[in-house]
KEVORO-828142 format. One record per residue (C-alpha): residue in one letter; x, z, y. Coordinates in pm, 1 decimal. Each point is the difference from the previous one (the first is absolute). Layout:
# residues N
  resn         x         z         y
     A         X         Z         Y
...
END
This chain:
# residues 207
  resn         x         z         y
     M    1314.5    4709.7  -13878.3
     T    -257.5    -143.8     241.3
     S     -88.0    -324.5    -181.8
     A      73.9    -127.2    -348.6
     V     -39.5    -301.1    -225.8
     I     -87.9      61.9    -364.2
     V     106.0    -283.8    -229.5
     F    -179.3      -1.2    -334.9
     L     190.5    -189.3    -268.1
     K      24.0     -31.0    -373.4
     N     328.5      60.2    -175.0
     L     170.3    -332.4     -67.5
     S     -52.3      -4.7    -377.3
     L     -33.0    -312.4    -214.6
     G    -356.6     -52.6    -117.1
     K    -147.5     265.3     230.3
     V     -21.4    -180.2     333.4
     K    -207.0    -295.8     116.1
     T    -178.7     -27.4    -335.6
     R    -249.8    -262.2     121.6
     L     287.6    -211.3     125.9
     A     197.8      60.6    -318.8
     A    -292.3    -131.5    -207.1
     T      83.5    -353.9     114.8
     I     369.8       4.9      96.5
     G     141.1     267.2    -232.8
     D     116.3     358.7      38.8
     Q     352.5     -74.6     121.4
     K    -104.7    -238.0     277.7
     A    -273.8     240.9     105.0
     L     255.3     279.9      20.2
     D     236.4    -218.4     204.4
     I    -280.9     -84.9     241.7
     Y    -101.7     361.3      32.1
     G     362.0      85.0      79.3
     Q      -7.9    -255.2     281.9
     L    -322.8     147.5     135.7
     V     143.0     352.5      -9.9
     A     318.5    -112.8     175.8
     H    -204.6    -174.2     269.8
     T    -220.7     303.7      55.8
     L     289.2     244.6      23.8
     K     183.4    -230.0     241.1
     Q    -302.6     -13.9     230.2
     V     -49.8     376.5     -10.9
     S     370.6      53.6      72.1
     Q     -44.5    -188.1     326.8
     T    -260.6     247.4     129.5
     E      55.4     331.4     174.9
     Q    -217.7     212.7    -223.9
     D     112.3     228.1    -279.5
     A     -41.3    -165.6    -337.9
     L     -96.2     140.0    -338.9
     L       5.2    -188.0    -330.1
     Y    -259.0     118.8    -249.8
     F      84.9    -122.4    -351.4
     S    -258.9     -49.0    -273.4
     D     185.6     152.7    -296.4
     H     337.4     153.6      87.0
     L     238.4      30.9     291.8
     D     239.3    -294.6      13.1
     S     281.3     -53.6     250.8
     D      98.7    -336.1    -153.5
     L    -158.2    -204.3     277.2
     P     100.9    -297.7     215.4
     Q     259.1      85.0     265.2
     I    -179.2     115.5     313.1
     E     118.2     147.1     326.4
     K    -268.8     263.8      43.7
     Q       8.1     336.5    -171.4
     F    -308.8      43.4    -217.2
     S    -137.1     321.9    -143.2
     L     -78.3     -45.4    -370.7
     R    -315.3     156.1    -142.0
     L    -229.2     -37.7    -299.5
     Q    -364.8    -105.9       2.5
     K    -240.2     261.7    -134.0
     G    -356.5     -58.3    -117.4
     D    -216.1    -167.5    -261.4
     D     -91.7    -315.0     193.7
     L     119.0    -189.9     305.8
     G    -235.9     177.4     235.6
     E     106.7     345.0    -111.8
     R     367.2     -96.0      17.6
     M     -33.3    -138.2     353.3
     S    -206.3     297.9     110.8
     N     259.8     243.8    -132.7
     A     282.1    -191.2     168.5
     F    -175.3       1.7     337.6
     E     -76.0     369.7     -30.7
     D     363.7      75.5     -87.1
     V     138.7    -192.5     296.8
     F    -250.0     140.6     249.8
     D     115.5     345.1    -115.1
     S     355.5     -98.1     108.5
     P    -146.8       2.9     268.9
     A     -54.1    -354.7     124.9
     Q    -232.8    -121.0     274.2
     K     -39.9    -358.2    -121.4
     V      29.6    -109.0    -363.7
     M     -26.8    -348.3    -147.6
     I       8.5    -122.2    -359.3
     I     100.0    -346.1    -118.7
     G      58.1    -159.9    -337.2
     T     262.3    -249.4    -113.2
     D    -217.8    -301.7     -80.4
     C     -24.6    -166.2     340.5
     P     275.1    -244.0     104.3
     G    -170.3     -59.9     336.0
     L      35.9     363.1     107.4
     D     277.7      42.4     254.4
     S     137.8     270.9     225.1
     S    -200.8    -118.0     302.2
     I    -328.6      47.9    -187.5
     I     106.0     349.9    -102.3
     E      81.6      83.5     362.0
     Q    -333.1    -150.0     113.1
     G    -172.5     231.5    -245.3
     F     164.9     308.8     144.1
     D     -74.0    -114.1     356.1
     A    -366.1     -47.6     -97.7
     L     -17.2     364.2    -106.0
     D      45.7      99.6     364.1
     A    -357.1    -115.4      61.6
     H    -160.8      23.2    -345.6
     Q     -18.8     253.8    -279.7
     V      48.9    -259.0    -276.5
     V     174.4    -337.0     -21.7
     I     -39.2    -241.0    -291.5
     G     180.7    -318.7     -99.1
     P    -257.9    -204.4    -194.6
     A     105.8    -208.8    -298.1
     T    -160.7    -333.1     -87.9
     D    -110.7     133.9    -339.4
     G    -230.3     260.2     154.8
     G     245.7     287.9      -9.8
     Y     255.8     112.0     256.2
     Y     377.8     -17.6      23.9
     L      34.5     276.4     259.6
     L    -188.7     315.9      89.0
     G      96.1     235.0     280.9
     M    -159.4     312.2     146.2
     K      60.6     273.1     256.9
     N    -141.4     277.5    -216.2
     F     -62.7      36.2    -371.0
     Y    -336.4    -154.5     -86.4
     G     -35.9      58.1    -372.7
     C    -344.4    -160.9      -8.6
     L     162.0    -344.5      29.1
     F     132.1      34.9    -355.6
     E    -314.3     126.2    -170.4
     D    -235.4    -214.4    -211.9
     I     185.8    -326.4      59.9
     P      22.5    -257.1    -283.3
     W     369.9     -70.4      39.7
     S     138.8    -348.9     -66.5
     T    -335.2    -161.9      76.7
     S    -128.7    -213.4     286.5
     K    -209.3     295.0     125.9
     V     288.7     223.4     109.8
     L      15.7    -105.0     366.1
     E    -377.2     -17.6      46.2
     L     -56.8     346.7    -142.5
     T     291.6     146.2     196.6
     L    -144.4    -134.9     324.5
     N    -340.5     140.5     -95.9
     K     156.5     341.5     -46.2
     C     165.3     -23.3     341.9
     A    -336.3     -84.6     154.5
     N    -183.2     276.8    -186.1
     Q     259.2     257.5     107.0
     K       4.2    -139.5     357.8
     L     371.9     -74.0     -25.8
     T     123.2    -253.8     252.8
     Y     196.9    -279.8    -162.5
     T     158.7    -337.1      65.9
     L     111.5    -285.6    -225.1
     L     334.3    -177.7       0.4
     K      49.3    -363.4    -102.6
     E    -116.0     -99.7    -347.1
     L     277.9     -65.1    -252.6
     S      24.3    -104.6    -364.2
     D     141.3     201.4    -288.1
     I     187.2    -161.9    -287.7
     D    -197.8      96.3    -309.2
     N       3.6    -317.4    -209.7
     E     160.1    -343.4     -22.7
     T    -261.8    -157.9     226.5
     D      88.8     250.4     273.5
     L     368.1     -73.4     -52.2
     R     -40.0    -376.5      22.8
     S    -223.3      28.2     307.0
     W     254.5     218.3     178.5
     N     288.0    -236.2     -71.9
     E    -203.7    -302.4     110.7
     L     -73.4     171.0     331.7
     Q     372.0      61.5      54.1
     G      81.9    -368.3     -36.7
     N     375.9     -57.0       6.7
     D      84.3     345.4     136.2
     L     215.8     125.3    -286.7
     S      45.7     338.8     167.9
     T    -366.2      89.8     -52.2
     R     -81.4    -182.4    -322.6
     I      -9.6     208.2    -316.1
     K     245.0    -126.0    -261.1
     Y    -103.3     -29.3    -365.6
END
């Protein structure tokens, strides 16, 4: 394994995914939307050349949308998001891998070309980040394991990207940013995404 994509996802369980979205549209619709986001993400990853690993939140689950690529199934380990991501990176670098990237399943604008751009960027930089409009990031890649990027970060806040970039600067890690994209966390995000897609039914999220 020379390069790998880690996909972090929650198990598709009613009432346990997209809770902010479910607060206004209901648990079942939120689950359906999350299923669409997962299917989109796996499809994009399947179109890349890198090895792919799915890290589930609660238990291993092979009941996933039909995809062409063979994924390795693993379980997230840790008390918070930072610890879980850190442990996943450390595991995959021990594989060993030379370039490792992590993505989530909340970003309908993420496509295979952006993933490939991220890996290409790691030829010249130690870290690559895909910034999200909410102040977080939808993608993080690195050429070596930099555990400091996961320490003392207030996850799920608007400070995540800023503090991560500060850590890169403090550690003198070279980095580059990819295009900014939006996650789907609530109904406003969902409506905004669909409005941007116009009449393109292939990219609109159904609900």
